[in-house]
C-alpha positions, 0 to 999 in steps of 0.5 A: 361359633365355640367354646375359648379357655387358657391360661397365662401363667405369672410364677414361670411354670410350664402349661401343661397341654392337659390341663387345656383339655380339661378346660374344654372336655367340660364345655364339648358341647359348645364345639363337637365338631373340633379342637384345638390348642396352642400352647408358646414355646416358652410355655408361658401361655395356652389358647384352647378351642372347642369348635362348631364349624360354621364359617369354612367347615373345612379349612377354619381349626383353630388356634390360627397363627401368621405367616411366621407363626408369631401371632395365635387367635381364637374367637367364639362368634361370628364377624359379619363384615370378615370379608370386607376387612379380609379384602382390605387387609389383602389389598395391605398384603396380608395372606391369608391361610384359610376362609375363616372369619377368625383370622381377620383378626390377626391380620387386622391386630397387626395393622392396627394394633388394641383399635382394631376392635373398633372395626368388627362388627359381630358377636366374639370373644377371642384370646390372641397371643403376640409371641414377639411381645409375649402378650396374652389379649383377651376381648368381649364385643361390644354389647355383650353377646357371647360371654367371657370369663376370667380367674386371676391368681398370683399364679395363674390369669386363665379366661374361658367362655364358660366359668365351668372351664375355670374350675379345671384349673389348679387348684381352684376351689368352688366356693359361693361368692357371697358378697354379690347374694344381695345383687342376685337377690335384687335382681334376678342374676349376676351382675358383670363384673361378679360371678356367682364363683368365688374368685372367678369374674366377668369380663364386662361388654366392649373389654380388652384385658392385655398380660404383659411383662406381667402385667394385667391392664383392662380397659373398655374400648367402646360405650353406647352414645348418649347423644339424642339426635334432634335435627332428624325428622320423624320420616328420616327416623323410619327410613334409617331404622327400616334400612338399618334393621334391613342391613342387619339382618342380611349381613347376619345370613352368611353361613355355610351351614343350614340356618333359621329363626325363631320366630313368636309372632311378636314384632321383633322376631317377624321384623327378621322371618321377614328380612331373611325371606327378603335376601333369601333364594329358599323359604326360610325355616323357622321354629315357634315354642307352646306350651299345653295347659290351662289359662296360666298356659296360654297367656304364653301361646304364641302360636297362632301369630307365628302362623299367621307370619310363617303363612305371609313370608312362606316359610318352612314353619315348624312348632312344638307344643310341650308340658315340660318336666321342668324338674328333670331339666332345672338340674341340667340348664343350671349347670349349663347356665354357670350361675343362677337366675330368675328369668324362666325364659332359659327354659324355653329358650332351650325347648326352643333351641333344642327342636331347632337344632334337630334341622339347623346350626345356626339361628336369628332370634329378635332378642335386643329389639324392646331394648332398642326401640322401647318395647317393654312397659316399664318404659311408659312410666313416666307418660302414666306418672304425669297422667297421673299426677294431674290427679289430686294428690289425696286421690293418688293417696287412696290409689296406692294404699288400695292398690297394697290390697289388690291380688297380684298374679301375672297367670291370671288375665285379671289378677295380672292387670291388678299386678301391673297397676300395683305395681305402677302405683307403688312407684309412682311418687319415686324419682324416675330413677328409682321408680325404674329399679323398681320395675327391674328389681326381683325383690326389694333391699328391704325384703333381700335385708331381711333375707340375707340379715343385712348382708345385702353385699357391697355392689349396686349394678344399678345404680352403678350404671345409672351414674354413668348413663346420660341424662339427656333423654329419659328413655334412652338413659333407661336403655344405657341401664339396661345395656350394661345390666339385664340385656348383657348379664340376663338376655343375651347370657341365658341365650347365649348358655341355652342355644350352645347347650345344644350346640346351636349359633344364637344370632341377635341381628337387632344388636347389631352395633350400627343399629345400635349407635342408631336407636341411642340417638332417637328422642324419646319422644318418636321412640315411645309417641302418644303411649305406644311403644316402640312407635318408630319401630312400627312405623318402619315395619308398616309396609311388611308387616300387617297391624294386627302382629304389628300392635298386638299386646306384647307376651314375653318369652318365659313360661308359667312358672309362678302357676306351675309353682302353685301346682305341679312344681309345688312339692319340689318347691316346698321341699328345696325352700323348707325350713331345715333346708335354708336352715342348713344351706345358711345363706338365708332366713327361714322365717323370710322365705315361708313367707315369700312362699305362702304370700305367693300362694294366696297371691298376694303378691306374685312371688314367681321371679323370687321364689326361681331366684331361691329355689334355683340357686339351692339347686345349683349350690347343690350341683356346684358347691356340693359336688352333686351330679345333674343326675343325682340332682334331678333324682333327688328333685323327682322323688319329692313328687312321688 
């Protein structure tokens, strides 16, 4: 695990090693244990890294070269099947210098060319320099667990695990990409291939990019399978899921340093802990988080369930109950994120990562289980629409009009129920694609247009994802859209950035490629059966986890941000989104922003995600566009609390 970076010059100038060092210095948190760089003898290309030592602690220094120094590689992440690949390559006569998992990329590329990525089981981004062909090849893993940013101009092509490293390149100017504001407000994150920075883009998941003879070529090497297998019985699917989950967790336990697991007490994290415990000779270390406070905070407190699972599997369990200094955290975390988001889970992820890093360097997470096996409430939309359609049309219209008058607040049990009902009824008459968009969106297109004065931008990431998704199965169509958008660009992005902010490697075994391909072939009728979310997965775990864990109500891994925005954070919110501040920034209509705040305060809407998106964008702008330090922005925000 580390951060990689580098650049290729088109203009014949030599790569300056000091520029590579500067790129690494700004991402030192990703790799505090080691650093290294290689510049081609002609000076055209330089690749470099910052290393967090996980495998082959003493000998895994990067960049790594082959025997005659014609191939060089830097790799961020882990290749879980490296031992099998290494044995195959040794049988074919390849000699290894190190015990590092990254070295297999060199010899596998030598053996197979660009097709070598099809053999990799892991989370990774990499840069490989082929001196024989004077060719740079960079790539990103199948699901996009590890991020990779790219900057291309007439003189240089740069790449880095974090966007802030690319800002160190000569001639780079930190400018806002206004074309993505519409998507950001609509979804709460910036979808690939775009970023919030002008001139910097994300390499999409499962994508390779090559630079050779001054030509740049980019291509997709894998996509989520779209074919449903209806020949397999329900019992056989249960066996396959059970075997696939156990195998994925076991493979991802490889490490030469202490390893642990996040444990919320939900189905996904509990399954990971169960299989870790089965394949470990020592008690597993587990970590959980809860919040101090009233009803809103307790909605996010899953500590009793985490303790139950910890006792069941005899883990060395630690938990932290926090009342976080959110104002003090936001500037630092948004600097680490590179881009603003509206998902408050980035705060929780950082806090529990910081806590776990006291003991371990590697952590396993249950991220991805909801997408694979149908765990989100939004996946029940079609199920409930079919029930609703049994009612007379006049009664449906009456219910829809009544829903518009319902108060909405996710941090109150009663008002959250009304919020969910309101959202469902408002979208029930839409097409399946637009109904799913309604569930995913932070702000609808009409509100985005009002905020931006009609400058919504030209992209529509959800429309593109729907166009590429198969249509054989409605649930797997939603899964395909999530795998192209929210999963890599929100959940996995924040998981990577927040864990690596404290130099912690986070692995996601439920997004193992073989398990993902297995899940993609399961029919909707079995994944979610009779309104039971994760039906097959829960049946597969019925001999591992107790019923009260398997069937308890799902909770999110976020924070009570909406309640905080009405209480502790209200002065900061009002100042950051004050009319004069919004007007001076020049991005949004101040009157529309003020209306959103008022509607949230009165519970007419639950504006948590929208207001957090706007607030985080303003903080991000002060850091990156205005050039203020984290300490200065933090001090300024805290002054509003006085």
